[in-house]
C-alpha positions in Angstrom: -1.4 3.5 3.6 -2.3 0.6 1.8 -6.0 -1.2 2.4 -7.7 -4.1 0.4 -11.3 -3.3 -1.1 -13.5 -3.5 1.7 -11.2 -1.5 3.9 -10.9 -4.2 6.4 -7.2 -3.5 7.2 -4.5 -0.9 6.9 -0.7 -1.4 6.3 1.7 1.2 6.7 5.1 1.4 5.3 8.0 3.5 3.8 9.8 3.2 0.8 12.2 5.3 -1.3 10.1 4.5 -4.7 6.4 4.6 -4.1 5.7 3.3 -7.6 7.9 0.1 -7.3 6.2 -0.7 -3.7 2.7 0.1 -4.8 3.0 -2.5 -7.9 5.1 -5.1 -5.5 1.6 -5.1 -3.3 -0.6 -4.8 -6.2 1.3 -8.0 -7.8 2.0 -9.8 -4.6 5.3 -9.9 -5.2 6.6 -10.7 -1.9 4.6 -12.9 0.6 3.4 -11.5 4.0 0.6 -9.2 5.2 -0.1 -7.4 2.0 -0.4 -10.4 0.2 -2.2 -12.4 2.5 -5.0 -9.4 3.4 -5.1 -8.4 -0.5 -3.9 -4.8 0.3 -4.3 -3.4 -3.4 -5.2 0.3 -2.7 -3.3 3.5 -1.9 -5.7 5.3 0.2 -3.0 7.8 1.8 0.8 8.9 1.6 3.2 11.5 2.8 6.3 12.3 1.2 9.8 13.2 2.9 13.2 14.5 1.7 15.1 12.5 4.3 14.4 8.6 4.8 15.1 9.0 8.4 12.3 11.5 8.6 9.8 9.0 6.7 11.1 6.0 9.1 10.1 8.3 12.2 6.8 8.8 10.6 6.0 5.3 9.8 6.8 4.6 13.8 4.5 7.1 14.8 1.5 6.3 12.4 1.9 2.7 14.0 1.4 3.7 17.1 -1.8 5.3 16.8 -5.2 3.3 16.4 -7.4 2.5 13.5 -10.0 5.4 14.0 -7.2 8.0 14.1 -5.7 6.5 10.9 -9.1 6.3 9.2 -9.9 10.2 10.0 -6.2 10.6 8.9 -7.3 9.2 5.5 -10.4 11.0 5.1 -8.9 14.0 5.4 -7.3 13.9 2.2 -8.9 10.9 0.7 -12.5 11.1 2.2 -13.9 8.5 -0.6 -10.8 5.9 0.3 -10.0 6.0 -3.5 -6.9 4.3 -5.2 -4.5 7.1 -4.9 -2.0 4.7 -7.6 -5.2 4.9 -10.2 -3.8 5.5 -13.2 -0.1 4.9 -12.6 -0.1 1.2 -13.9 -1.6 -0.6 -16.9 -4.2 -3.0 -16.1 -2.7 -5.8 -17.7 0.7 -5.2 -16.2 -0.8 -6.2 -12.7 -2.5 -9.1 -14.4 0.4 -10.2 -15.5 2.6 -9.8 -12.3 0.1 -11.0 -10.0 0.3 -14.7 -12.5 4.0 -14.2 -12.7 4.5 -14.0 -9.0 1.8 -16.9 -8.3 3.6 -18.9 -10.6 7.1 -18.3 -8.9 5.5 -18.7 -5.0 4.5 -22.6 -5.9 8.0 -23.4 -7.1 
């Protein structure tokens, strides 16, 4: 799950390449919910061997109310730290944001 700096929104998604997907969200590579609401912090994740299981879990999580999701996050990440901290060079994030901003203006 991704959130913004103020934890006002939660985004739940599924991917086969978590590092790339988080990078895409942080750099606003694709217009949409996470770009609009600045979802740039990975606060919760689960890993699965089979994509079908991951999709099933994603759909399950999306049905739950926000309070339930918050409790789930707090169990493994009580401080709501960015679990992807240290994955990327901060300059690459800034560069990605600038590139994507230019591309979206075309």
